[in-house]
Steps between C-alpha positions, in 0.01 A plus 500: 500500500405651836403238755145506631438607858264317731305638796315316774121520507362803682317417824147633567497875560309707753180674399573839349851403386617704201649358184738757349664778701771604251408721206626240251299227676187715473571551129511121462160462669358788294598317180328184628178679600483707181536179296231310692161443341330388822545687829320220681783265410751760618325511835517120524866515399581742781326276753675195353839672528445615859386158621824341381352249257780527240805279508862614462564763231767476231623814324697460178557702182165573341279326755389442857340169594339315791265212575151574634312259724767236419317449173511796259813630331499880497731710281512874429720592205684832468660615175880484512719787384717458192880509519495847344251621762720361778799691361299821505388425856858438614597834344239671721615316814866581435422865426437575869697347783202509734292270280692178566538595868123545528432166331742322731319667789179343365354824368378584150568871433228691316753677280656169391162367384425829324841504331449140390159585353658793312744245356206276391562246778173423682582365846160527668213305345207682343148391402521167316866429583413220746383178333340262754465125441342240728398136462178559696165493312433872563508717185566822691778728384656465748335224703511521880815282514697717256375816672614360837844426354530860374392641834755288687766594243455863611644399840806357325540821299470711816787308657725492191453704179753269333206256474346731239826505305520120524149471356611732219785261421807555718573454867715688748827314440477540121435873528782566746747299289396693189546833678843400631614412147428852381800728506471833674526794258844652462560808712719783381783590740399790721687826516677722245875558471603842634662616172184422305279674758705823485514486120120481480455844653202602709227234468137600439256517787329170589145429396221596740430240772260220406134550573506215755758677717399538863289801591665768715265720694572874458585709802185697578503802722202570728273775374180658629193299399705213349492147644858397420445131588193477273684677217795260530263201490326640190836549329605142582167371369534696176855370453390140557214527251727668244745211537219247448389689191851494354544131581163372377382766256162548667328546833144416598280807504382584851209715603560781746353284776720199410810718493406651836469151651825388335694790649350441844584128481856540370614810688278529809402857415313591815225306670146487366283238671250523215767369263624224730311209330596632155867531598499144633333375182765674286784348699359152444404530133566844352232646275334157467482460877345847534244414231407180688437709811294774338307345211279197450477343154370185334779260391458251212311186601793282399730677749248459781440133417873429508535683832206304644669173401829612657322602817319167528817301432664666798243339730521140379361279776361797693198724470595847371356798688175648361564737211307817424584614146426839348667601176878484564463483879475168684436513873587208728411611852754758621703467177418649162680418176484751216593406145717770342515598136857365499371143555599478867292466818546762771420413865302739723402480868239689700628785715249717682230413251714567189691265270876561520776355277649208690797380294655452157288344224510142366381346174369199694228616742537187711853617592347792690290283728673341789 
């Protein structure tokens, strides 16, 4: 059985410190928050985690554990994968040389997780996959101690995705040993004997190049009334979108205005100061970033309540700046946060009396204040 791994208690963190920065760490937190029945307890759990009130953490197959306030035993259980599921997962890792290299570099590739899901191997937790237990008298699901343990576990996951695999049942050493035991597939000798090649006659023409082959710009001759540079950029854009359509089977429908902004952002087709904020918004968030710039809307109350709790947790021990809220736009002095329809918060700053996109979006609004 895989040995458990122990980690020293986290010290108190600065105000505004973030929990998960990796995409798999954020998925872990999302599973916790979607499972929670009390966002007030989540807020307390975040404060509890940041103030360093949990003891050392132990990660082992199927569980993470710690002691809270030197009194309460806190455990969060995670369902372990079956032996058959592990074999399917190892097949996916071995199928691409870059997968094991990425894991050893402490990265969790998106395509590995997607391939594992296609093989019915759930690596990332979903709603209800985390089972919290605590000896405290609180009946919350999770209580503040279990929530704090999950939030601190996101830091461990950020540093080492093998922690997620250990929770699912196997640690780094077990996985590497299992991969090394697998034999590489047999490779046919390359080349063809000369006599056989001549006897085969003239071979047929090769198949057309794959649709993901690199784009080669055509040679365009200058002509009266034709902007050759703009035409070349349009051709490159059309080729890129055709490739995306072949790869993914669909493309988001864009209005004429959105497509105009996209072309200006991706290919610098001329200079139009009127489009400057829109171009910047597209570069930070695509169509969703442009929508956050140009349209106000009313998000669900649950989304706003969760964002409010995240914002307040980022100012534990300090007074947050005054907040002026209107629909999906929250103004904090010279900074405005706009909630996009994609579930992310976009930062804006005042420039000559207008709000301009100020950076890439975040799911945690407190991460944009600093």
